[in-house]
C-alpha positions in Angstrom: 101.6 119.6 159.8 100.7 121.5 157.6 102.3 124.9 159.9 104.0 124.9 162.8 101.7 127.6 164.4 98.3 129.3 163.4 96.8 132.5 164.4 93.2 131.9 165.0 91.9 135.6 165.1 88.2 134.5 165.8 86.4 134.0 169.0 83.5 131.6 170.5 82.6 128.2 169.1 84.3 128.4 165.9 87.7 129.6 167.8 87.6 126.8 169.9 86.6 124.5 166.4 89.7 125.6 164.7 91.7 125.2 167.9 90.9 121.5 168.4 91.5 120.3 164.9 95.3 121.9 165.4 96.2 120.5 168.4 94.9 116.7 166.7 97.4 118.0 164.4 99.5 119.3 166.4 99.6 122.6 165.1 100.6 125.6 168.2 97.5 128.1 168.2 97.5 131.5 169.0 94.1 133.0 170.1 93.2 136.8 170.1 90.6 137.7 172.5 88.9 141.2 173.3 88.8 142.6 177.0 85.4 141.1 177.5 86.6 137.6 176.3 89.5 137.5 178.9 88.0 134.6 181.1 86.5 133.2 177.6 86.9 129.3 176.5 88.9 130.1 173.2 91.1 131.8 175.4 92.8 129.0 177.8 92.3 126.4 174.4 95.1 127.8 172.9 98.9 127.5 173.9 98.6 131.7 173.5 96.8 134.4 174.0 96.7 137.5 172.9 94.9 141.1 173.8 94.0 142.6 171.3 91.9 145.6 172.3 88.4 146.9 174.1 85.1 144.9 174.1 83.9 146.4 171.2 84.5 144.5 168.0 85.8 147.4 165.6 88.3 147.7 168.4 89.3 144.0 168.6 88.4 141.3 166.6 88.2 144.1 163.6 91.3 145.6 164.5 93.9 144.6 162.0 96.7 146.4 163.2 96.5 144.6 166.4 95.9 141.3 164.5 98.6 141.8 162.4 100.6 142.8 165.9 99.9 139.6 167.3 101.3 137.7 164.5 104.3 139.1 164.6 104.5 138.8 168.4 104.2 135.2 168.3 105.7 134.2 165.1 102.4 132.5 163.7 102.5 131.6 160.0 99.1 131.1 159.3 96.0 133.1 160.1 92.8 131.3 160.2 89.8 133.5 160.4 86.9 131.2 161.1 83.7 133.3 159.5 82.7 136.7 160.1 84.8 139.6 161.2 87.7 139.5 158.7 86.9 136.0 157.2 86.0 137.9 154.1 87.9 141.0 154.1 90.2 141.1 151.1 92.3 143.9 152.7 93.3 141.6 155.8 94.2 138.4 153.4 96.5 141.0 151.5 97.6 142.6 154.6 98.4 139.1 156.2 100.7 137.9 152.6 102.5 141.0 153.3 103.5 139.8 157.0 105.0 137.0 155.0 102.2 134.8 156.4 99.5 132.6 155.2 95.6 133.7 155.3 93.9 130.2 155.4 91.0 130.7 152.4 90.4 132.2 149.2 93.0 134.8 147.8 92.4 138.1 148.3 90.9 138.9 144.1 88.4 135.7 144.9 87.4 137.8 148.2 87.2 141.0 146.4 84.6 139.2 143.1 82.4 137.4 145.8 82.1 140.2 148.1 80.5 142.3 146.1 77.2 141.1 145.2 77.3 142.8 142.0 80.3 141.2 140.3 79.2 137.6 142.5 76.4 138.2 140.0 78.2 138.4 136.4 80.6 135.0 137.5 77.4 133.5 138.2 76.0 134.6 135.0 79.8 133.9 133.2 79.9 130.3 134.4 76.8 129.6 133.4 75.0 128.9 135.9 71.5 131.5 136.5 71.1 134.1 139.2 67.4 135.6 140.3 65.9 137.1 137.8 67.0 140.8 138.5 68.8 143.6 137.7 72.9 142.6 136.3 74.5 146.0 137.2 73.4 148.4 139.8 70.4 151.0 139.5 71.0 154.7 139.9 68.9 156.2 141.9 69.6 159.8 141.4 68.0 160.2 138.8 64.4 159.9 137.5 66.2 157.9 134.3 67.3 155.1 137.2 64.1 155.0 138.7 62.0 154.9 135.8 64.5 152.1 134.7 64.5 150.3 137.8 60.6 150.2 137.6 60.8 149.1 133.8 63.0 146.9 134.8 60.7 145.6 138.3 57.4 145.5 135.6 59.8 142.6 133.5 60.7 140.6 136.1 57.1 140.5 137.8 56.2 142.3 141.6 56.5 141.6 143.9 60.1 142.2 143.9 62.9 142.7 146.3 65.6 146.0 146.7 68.5 145.0 148.2 71.5 146.6 148.7 74.6 146.0 147.3 76.7 145.4 150.5 74.1 144.2 152.1 73.5 140.8 154.1 71.7 139.1 157.2 68.7 141.1 155.6 70.4 144.6 156.5 69.6 147.1 153.3 66.6 145.0 152.0 63.1 145.2 151.2 59.9 143.6 149.7 58.2 145.7 147.3 54.6 144.6 146.1 53.9 147.4 142.9 55.2 150.4 141.4 54.3 152.2 143.9 56.9 151.7 146.4 59.9 151.2 144.3 61.4 154.7 144.4 61.2 154.9 148.7 63.0 151.6 148.5 65.3 152.6 146.3 66.4 155.1 148.9 65.9 153.5 151.8 68.1 150.3 151.3 70.6 152.9 149.5 70.6 155.0 152.6 70.6 151.8 155.1 74.1 150.4 152.6 75.5 153.3 153.1 75.4 153.6 157.0 76.1 149.8 157.3 78.4 148.9 154.5 79.5 152.1 153.4 78.2 151.1 150.0 75.0 153.3 148.5 74.5 150.9 145.0 71.1 148.9 145.2 69.9 146.5 142.8 66.5 144.6 142.2 65.5 140.6 142.2 62.4 138.8 141.7 60.7 137.9 144.8 60.5 134.3 145.6 57.2 134.6 147.8 58.0 130.8 149.8 61.8 130.1 149.3 64.0 127.5 150.2 67.6 128.4 151.1 69.8 125.7 149.9 74.1 125.9 149.7 76.6 123.3 148.6 79.5 122.8 150.3 82.6 123.2 147.8 86.0 122.4 148.7 89.0 123.1 146.0 92.8 123.1 146.0 96.1 125.0 144.4 96.1 122.5 142.0 92.6 122.6 139.8 90.8 120.0 142.1 87.3 120.9 143.0 84.6 119.1 144.6 80.8 119.3 146.3 80.3 117.6 149.3 76.5 117.9 149.4 73.9 120.4 149.9 72.6 121.9 153.2 68.8 123.1 153.6 69.2 126.1 155.7 65.5 127.3 155.5 65.0 127.9 159.3 65.3 131.3 159.9 64.3 134.3 162.0 65.6 137.8 160.5 66.9 136.2 157.3 69.5 134.3 159.4 69.9 130.5 160.0 69.1 128.9 162.7 68.6 125.3 161.9 70.5 123.4 158.9 70.1 120.1 157.6 71.8 117.9 155.1 70.8 116.4 152.9 67.9 118.3 151.9 64.4 116.5 153.1 62.7 119.0 150.0 60.5 116.9 148.0 62.1 118.4 144.9 65.1 116.3 145.6 62.9 112.8 145.9 63.1 110.4 143.2 65.0 109.9 140.1 63.9 113.6 139.2 65.4 114.9 142.2 68.7 113.3 141.9 69.0 114.8 138.4 68.4 118.0 139.9 70.5 117.7 143.0 73.3 116.6 140.8 72.7 120.0 138.5 73.0 121.5 141.5 76.6 120.5 142.5 77.6 121.5 138.6 76.4 124.8 138.8 78.1 125.5 141.9 81.2 124.4 140.6 80.7 126.1 137.3 80.8 129.2 139.7 84.2 128.9 142.1 86.0 127.4 139.4 85.3 130.5 136.8 87.3 132.4 139.3 89.8 129.6 140.3 88.8 129.2 144.2 90.6 128.0 146.3 89.7 126.7 150.0 86.5 126.0 151.3 83.5 127.6 150.2 79.9 127.9 149.6 77.6 128.4 147.3 74.2 129.4 147.9 71.2 129.0 146.3 67.2 129.7 146.7 64.5 127.5 145.0 61.0 128.5 144.7 58.1 125.8 145.4 58.6 124.3 142.4 62.3 123.5 143.0 63.3 126.1 140.6 67.1 126.8 142.1 68.7 130.3 141.4 72.3 131.9 142.6 72.6 133.5 145.0 76.4 134.2 146.2 78.9 132.6 147.4 80.3 132.5 151.1 84.3 132.5 150.8 84.6 131.4 154.3 84.0 128.1 156.0 79.9 128.3 157.0 78.4 128.4 161.0 76.4 125.3 159.4 79.9 122.8 158.4 79.7 120.4 161.1 76.9 118.7 159.9 78.7 118.4 156.5 81.5 116.7 158.8 78.8 114.3 160.2 77.5 113.0 156.6 81.0 112.7 155.2 83.2 111.9 157.9 85.8 114.7 157.2 87.3 117.2 159.2 86.9 120.3 157.1 89.3 122.6 159.0 92.2 120.1 158.2 91.3 120.5 155.0 91.2 123.8 154.7 95.0 123.6 156.9 96.2 121.3 154.4 95.2 122.8 151.0 96.2 126.5 152.4 99.8 124.4 152.7 99.6 124.1 149.1 98.9 119.8 149.6 96.0 118.3 147.3 93.2 116.8 148.0 91.9 113.5 148.2 89.6 112.3 146.5 86.5 113.9 147.6 84.1 112.6 144.6 84.6 109.2 146.4 83.5 110.3 149.7 80.4 108.9 150.5 77.8 110.6 152.5 75.6 108.7 154.8 72.4 109.5 156.9 71.1 112.8 158.2 72.3 115.4 160.2 70.9 118.2 162.1 72.0 121.5 163.6 70.3 123.7 166.3 71.9 127.3 166.9 71.0 128.0 170.3 70.6 131.4 171.1 70.4 134.2 174.2 67.1 135.1 172.7 63.0 135.8 172.8 61.5 134.0 169.9 58.3 135.4 171.9 59.6 139.0 171.0 60.4 138.8 168.0 63.7 136.7 168.8 65.5 140.0 170.2 69.1 139.3 171.8 68.8 138.7 175.7 72.2 139.4 176.8 73.1 138.1 180.4 75.0 135.6 182.2 75.1 131.7 182.4 75.1 130.9 186.0 74.4 127.5 185.0 75.1 125.4 182.2 74.4 121.7 181.5 74.9 119.9 178.1 73.8 116.1 176.9 77.0 114.3 177.7 79.1 117.0 178.1 80.2 120.6 177.0 81.9 121.9 173.9 83.8 118.9 172.9 83.2 116.3 169.9 80.9 113.9 171.6 80.1 110.8 169.7 79.4 110.0 165.6 75.9 111.0 166.9 75.7 114.6 168.6 78.0 117.3 169.0 78.0 120.0 171.1 80.0 123.1 169.8 80.0 125.8 172.2 82.0 129.4 173.1 81.0 129.5 176.0 81.1 128.0 180.4 79.4 128.5 183.4 79.8 131.9 184.6 80.2 133.5 181.1 78.0 136.3 180.7 76.5 136.9 176.5 77.5 140.4 176.1 76.0 143.4 173.7 79.0 143.5 171.5 79.0 140.5 169.9 76.2 137.5 168.5 74.1 135.9 170.8 75.0 132.5 170.1 75.6 130.3 172.8 76.1 126.9 171.5 75.6 124.6 168.1 74.3 121.2 169.0 74.3 118.9 166.2 73.0 115.4 165.7 73.4 112.6 162.9 70.8 109.5 162.6 70.8 106.5 159.6 67.3 108.9 159.1 66.2 112.1 159.1 63.6 111.4 161.8 66.5 109.7 164.0 68.9 113.0 163.6 65.6 115.1 165.3 64.8 112.5 167.9 68.9 112.4 168.7 68.6 116.1 168.8 65.3 116.9 170.6 66.8 114.8 173.5 70.4 116.8 173.3 68.1 119.9 173.8 65.9 118.4 176.3 68.7 117.4 178.6 70.0 121.0 178.4 70.2 123.6 180.7 70.9 126.9 180.2 70.3 129.3 183.6 69.4 132.4 183.7 69.8 133.1 180.5 66.3 133.2 178.7 67.0 131.3 175.1 65.5 129.5 172.2 66.0 125.9 173.9 61.9 125.1 174.0 61.6 127.0 170.8 63.4 124.9 169.1 62.0 122.1 170.6 58.5 122.8 169.4 60.0 123.3 165.8 61.1 120.2 165.9 58.0 118.8 167.0 55.8 121.1 164.4 54.2 118.4 161.8 55.8 120.8 158.8 59.0 120.5 160.0 58.6 116.7 160.7 57.4 116.7 156.7 60.1 118.3 155.6 57.5 120.8 154.4 59.0 124.5 155.4 60.6 127.7 154.0 61.9 130.7 155.2 59.3 132.1 156.6 58.4 128.8 159.0 60.9 130.1 161.8 58.5 133.3 162.5 55.0 132.1 161.7 55.7 129.2 164.3 56.7 131.5 167.3 53.1 133.1 166.6 51.7 130.2 167.2 49.9 129.3 170.2 51.7 126.2 171.9 
């Protein structure tokens, strides 16, 4: 038992996911919750629960003082941050350590390195892993010389280019520019958005990959110098630059055959070089973007557990949360290089949203809820449902509108798709508006079945007549 008691400072399905593994290991758990989540399933799942504030996330799940108060009140000796919220905040990780508890995640210095896109880019370059061609320093947009420098780099990289906010994420503070006439406006717009959303006005630019695929590598490292790559995940089904379907292994044609296997091995090596460069500890994801020729460029490191981690668990048989707990306790990882990845796994995220109207969120009540085989538990080798809601729950505008993740495994990719589609067909969520019908349309499409899709495909498909 790595710890006697763990505080889970998150909500929804990821809080339930962490609590489930803790229970299996005999670890007591503490949930935190906002006033809006008083009746949420993760609250009743835990052994103890502490109210940390009103509904808005900034007053509750991002309220460091309240969460540290819950830590002190309950005597928990470790904190699992889940994903989002405080999971990649170095100041929070330091505060947890100063409070005498263990932060279940990378060190604060590592979070600093990968929480800044410019620093992460420099880490990749120093590790010999190629990022997307672009600027290696922020662009000075407040001078004519800075703008001229940006235009010169854009011309060298080649249009179209994309301007990004250094502190951005999820597509916020990002604009595609087709030619030189749009550069100055995009620089200012992205800088303003970055300052407003992330308190960081810095911007940089990269080559725009026209038909990109988003590929990520799950890595795991311990305090004994070991580092392992546990396979890749294909995350190219996105809307608004956010993922809605993930699968492992990637079905991209450039991973086929002997040449593809070499490309896959090179990808894993590139990811491990990056995390080893900073002495990474724990679970992490090294993200890459691929062009239509299979050239893979480093994007960033997500220094935490990912939403889509279950697909890796289903093809490896590992419990990544358990590994997180053991690494945080100082244990040495087993030899994960010997883990055999088998079959194919696909995850679909069910959201309260309207795909026909640009995937806009649709908050509202969930009066009826039926899953294929049950609710919110590991069902079988072939199917998992990870849910943060129950019948009687309400999707509020305060948080991400994800209702659940449904994850299927099959001996082949086609069987995994069929299993997932059957599960979605048996799902009932009423009266909420959801993306379930769209997901089934996606799985029936020729492009998805062939594995021939990119990050724009979901939004194109949403506009296609039924």
